[in-house]
C-alpha positions in Angstrom: 0.3 0.0 -0.3 1.2 3.3 -0.8 2.3 5.4 2.4 0.4 8.5 1.3 -2.5 6.7 0.8 -4.8 4.9 3.3 -8.4 3.8 1.9 -10.3 3.9 5.6 -9.6 7.3 5.5 -12.4 7.7 2.9 -14.4 5.2 5.2 -13.7 7.0 8.1 -15.1 10.5 6.7 -18.4 8.4 5.5 -19.2 7.2 8.8 -18.5 11.0 10.6 -21.1 12.2 7.6 -23.1 9.4 9.2 -23.0 10.6 12.5 -23.6 14.3 12.1 -27.1 13.4 10.0 -28.9 12.0 12.3 -27.8 14.3 14.6 -28.7 17.0 11.9 -32.2 15.0 11.6 -32.5 14.8 15.0 -32.2 18.5 16.1 -34.3 20.0 13.0 -37.7 18.3 15.0 -36.5 20.9 17.3 -36.6 19.2 20.8 -39.7 17.5 20.3 -40.2 14.9 23.1 -38.4 17.4 25.3 -39.4 18.9 28.1 -38.3 22.6 28.1 -39.6 23.8 32.2 -38.1 23.6 34.9 -36.1 20.7 36.7 -38.3 19.1 39.1 -36.3 16.4 40.8 -37.2 17.1 45.1 -39.5 15.7 47.4 -41.9 18.4 46.3 -42.7 20.7 43.6 -40.9 23.9 43.2 -42.0 27.5 41.9 -40.9 28.3 38.7 -40.5 31.4 36.1 -42.2 33.8 35.4 -43.1 35.0 38.6 -45.3 37.7 39.5 -43.3 41.3 38.5 -42.4 42.1 41.8 -39.7 44.9 43.6 -39.0 45.6 47.8 -37.0 48.1 49.5 -34.8 46.5 51.2 -34.2 44.9 53.5 -36.7 43.1 51.6 -39.9 41.3 53.4 -40.7 37.5 53.2 -44.1 38.0 53.3 -44.5 40.0 51.0 -42.9 37.5 48.8 -45.4 35.8 45.7 -44.7 32.9 45.7 -44.3 32.7 49.4 -40.3 31.6 49.5 -40.5 27.5 50.3 -38.8 26.6 54.0 -40.1 24.8 56.3 -38.8 21.4 54.5 -42.5 19.2 55.9 -40.5 15.9 54.3 -37.7 16.7 56.7 -37.2 14.2 59.4 -35.1 15.0 62.4 -33.4 12.2 63.6 -30.9 15.2 66.6 -28.1 15.9 64.8 -28.1 18.1 66.5 -29.5 17.3 70.0 -28.7 19.8 72.9 -26.6 22.4 70.7 -27.6 26.2 70.9 -27.3 27.9 67.6 -27.3 31.8 66.4 -27.9 32.8 63.0 -27.7 36.5 61.4 -30.3 37.1 59.3 -32.0 34.8 60.6 -35.7 36.0 60.4 -36.0 35.4 56.9 -34.8 33.1 53.1 -31.6 30.6 53.9 -31.7 32.2 57.4 -35.1 31.0 58.1 -35.0 27.6 56.8 -31.6 27.5 58.7 -33.4 27.6 61.5 -36.1 25.8 61.1 -34.0 22.4 60.3 -31.8 22.8 62.8 -34.8 23.4 65.5 -35.7 19.7 64.0 -32.9 18.3 64.7 -32.8 19.4 68.5 -31.3 22.7 68.3 -32.4 26.0 70.6 -31.5 28.3 68.0 -31.4 32.4 67.9 -32.3 34.7 65.0 -30.4 37.8 64.4 -32.5 40.4 62.0 -32.0 44.0 61.4 -35.4 45.3 61.3 -37.9 42.8 60.0 -39.7 42.6 63.3 -42.5 40.7 61.4 -40.6 38.4 59.7 -38.2 37.4 63.0 -41.5 36.8 65.2 -42.3 34.4 62.3 -39.2 32.8 62.1 -39.2 32.6 65.9 -42.6 31.0 65.9 -41.6 28.6 63.4 -38.3 27.4 65.5 -41.2 26.7 68.6 -43.5 24.7 66.2 -40.5 22.4 66.1 -40.5 22.5 70.0 -37.5 24.5 70.7 -36.5 27.4 72.3 -36.3 30.7 70.0 -34.8 34.2 70.8 -35.2 37.4 68.6 -32.3 40.0 68.5 -32.6 42.8 66.9 -29.2 44.8 65.7 -26.8 45.4 62.5 -24.0 42.7 62.8 -21.5 45.4 61.5 -21.1 46.6 64.5 -18.9 45.0 67.0 -21.4 45.3 70.0 -23.9 43.8 69.0 -22.2 41.4 67.9 -20.4 40.8 71.3 -24.1 41.3 72.9 -25.7 38.9 70.7 -23.5 36.2 71.9 -23.9 37.0 75.1 -27.9 36.8 75.0 -27.5 33.7 73.2 -25.4 32.3 76.3 -27.6 33.9 78.6 -30.8 32.1 77.1 -29.4 28.7 76.1 -25.9 28.0 78.4 -23.6 27.5 75.5 -23.3 28.1 72.1 -22.6 25.1 69.1 -23.2 26.1 66.3 -23.0 29.9 64.2 -24.0 30.7 61.0 -23.1 34.1 59.5 -25.6 35.0 57.2 -26.6 38.1 57.7 -25.8 40.5 53.7 -26.3 43.6 51.4 -26.6 43.4 48.1 -27.5 46.0 45.3 -26.5 45.7 41.7 -24.8 48.4 39.7 -25.3 49.1 35.7 -21.3 50.9 35.7 -18.8 50.7 37.9 -19.0 54.2 37.9 -22.3 54.0 40.2 -20.4 52.2 42.9 -20.2 55.0 45.1 -18.0 54.8 48.3 -21.1 54.2 50.5 -22.4 51.4 49.0 -19.2 49.7 48.2 -18.3 50.3 52.5 -21.8 48.7 53.1 -21.6 46.2 51.4 -18.3 45.3 52.8 -19.7 46.2 56.3 -22.0 44.0 56.7 -20.8 40.7 54.3 -17.3 40.9 55.4 -16.7 42.9 59.1 -20.3 41.3 60.1 -18.9 37.9 59.6 -15.6 38.6 61.1 -17.4 40.4 64.0 -19.9 37.8 65.5 -17.0 35.1 64.6 -14.6 36.6 67.1 -17.4 37.5 69.7 -18.7 33.8 69.0 -15.5 31.5 69.0 -14.4 32.0 72.9 -17.0 30.4 73.5 -17.7 27.4 71.8 -15.8 24.3 72.8 -14.8 21.3 70.4 -17.3 19.7 68.4 -18.5 23.3 67.3 -19.1 24.8 63.9 -19.5 27.4 62.2 -20.9 27.3 58.9 -21.0 30.8 56.8 -23.5 32.0 53.6 -21.4 32.6 50.6 -22.0 32.8 47.1 -21.6 31.5 43.1 -20.7 35.1 42.6 -17.8 34.4 44.9 -16.7 31.5 42.7 -17.7 32.8 39.0 -17.9 36.9 39.7 -20.7 39.2 38.6 -21.0 42.1 36.3 -23.3 43.9 38.0 -22.1 42.7 41.8 -18.9 43.8 42.1 -18.7 44.8 45.7 -21.1 41.5 47.0 -19.3 39.0 44.7 -15.4 40.6 46.4 -17.3 39.8 49.8 -18.7 36.6 48.9 -15.1 35.2 47.6 -13.6 37.2 50.6 -16.0 34.6 52.9 -14.7 31.9 51.0 -11.2 32.5 52.0 -11.8 33.8 55.1 -13.7 30.2 55.9 -10.9 28.6 54.8 -8.2 30.1 56.9 -10.7 30.2 60.1 -10.4 27.1 59.5 -7.3 26.0 59.3 -7.0 28.1 62.3 -9.3 26.8 64.6 -9.1 22.9 63.9 -6.6 22.2 66.7 -9.6 24.0 69.7 -11.9 21.2 67.5 -14.0 24.1 65.6 -15.1 23.9 61.9 -15.5 26.4 59.7 -17.4 25.9 56.0 -19.3 27.7 53.6 -22.5 27.0 51.9 -22.4 28.8 48.6 -25.5 29.0 47.0 -26.8 29.9 43.2 -30.1 31.9 42.7 -32.6 31.2 46.1 -36.3 32.7 46.3 -35.8 35.2 48.9 -36.9 38.9 50.2 -32.9 39.6 48.8 -33.4 39.5 45.0 -36.8 41.2 44.8 -34.3 44.4 47.2 -32.3 44.2 44.4 -33.1 43.2 41.0 -35.6 45.1 39.2 -39.7 43.9 38.8 -39.2 42.0 35.1 -35.8 40.7 36.6 -37.5 39.4 39.1 -40.2 37.5 37.5 -37.1 35.5 35.3 -34.7 35.1 38.4 -33.1 31.8 38.1 -34.3 30.9 34.6 -31.1 31.2 33.5 -29.8 27.9 35.4 -29.6 24.4 34.4 -32.3 23.9 36.4 -34.3 27.0 35.1 -35.6 27.8 38.3 -34.2 29.2 41.5 -34.0 27.3 44.8 -36.2 27.4 47.7 -34.7 28.3 51.0 -35.4 24.1 52.2 -33.5 23.2 49.2 -30.7 24.6 50.5 -31.0 23.9 54.6 -30.0 20.9 54.4 -26.0 21.4 53.8 -26.3 24.0 56.5 -27.2 21.0 58.7 -24.3 18.5 56.9 -21.8 20.8 57.7 -22.7 21.9 61.3 -23.4 18.3 62.7 -20.9 16.6 63.9 -22.8 13.0 63.4 -22.3 14.1 59.6 -19.5 16.3 58.7 -16.5 15.8 61.7 -13.4 15.4 59.1 -14.8 18.8 56.9 -13.3 21.9 57.5 -12.4 25.1 55.3 -14.8 23.4 52.3 -16.6 25.0 50.3 -19.9 23.4 49.0 -21.5 24.9 45.8 -25.8 24.5 45.5 -25.8 26.4 42.2 -28.6 24.4 40.1 -25.8 22.9 37.5 -22.9 23.5 34.9 -23.4 24.2 31.9 -20.8 25.1 29.6 -23.0 26.9 27.4 
């Protein structure tokens, strides 16, 4: 056979064209038999876009959100994963924080709920914890203030006699369309709530925590992927991820674990208090799941990372829950 000619090459090329023709024929049917709706792979069905158009003023009101966020996870059966523990959750009045508070209570923990000024949401969260048969207290204040952080920790210790799990979760988020629109006071508020707030509550709590305790921070997909409209918020979330990894190493000799849950879009008051009504109606539709998560879909990860029964060998990790990855 002539080294310059291999008759198999033509057969391979013919086969490649056959494969292409099959796929082209399928593509021409433009998705016949394919469900283009949101992915429903959970214990119950979750709402999907489009949502009613709505916009809120900060810090947001869970009671006004339509549809109401699903946080109570009625399918979740508690089994004492946090039995006898006491937890402190910042931003615990609504959204992810409320869902975490409820599941912590169902697993046996008493819960201190910190909030800014959302009294109705905070009382609803307190009632939800008490409905699980556990004690709850509500603490109003700004986590960016170290005095409030120290007071919140003291109030938790006074109420429950211990502090085992800390969930720094309170956040400020506000988009900008141009870098020049990110004014110093806006940037400063984001950093003070999202970074100073996490630092303050952790530093106040750690001296009172024992081996077996844990800190579970709320990060974000924006801290992994960035976001063109959330420059300051993304910066803080990336900082939270690095802070948790470093603090986890620092506190390991004391038996205190530190981890992060990094959600993608979640149906909470944080987002309609940032986005306009049109964007809120489509929120989460660009994920692989084609919908935002509901808070009860995120909260189990906090239980997992908080419980020494489940994650005693995990510290310094960032757990993304972002609704899937797509190569485009």
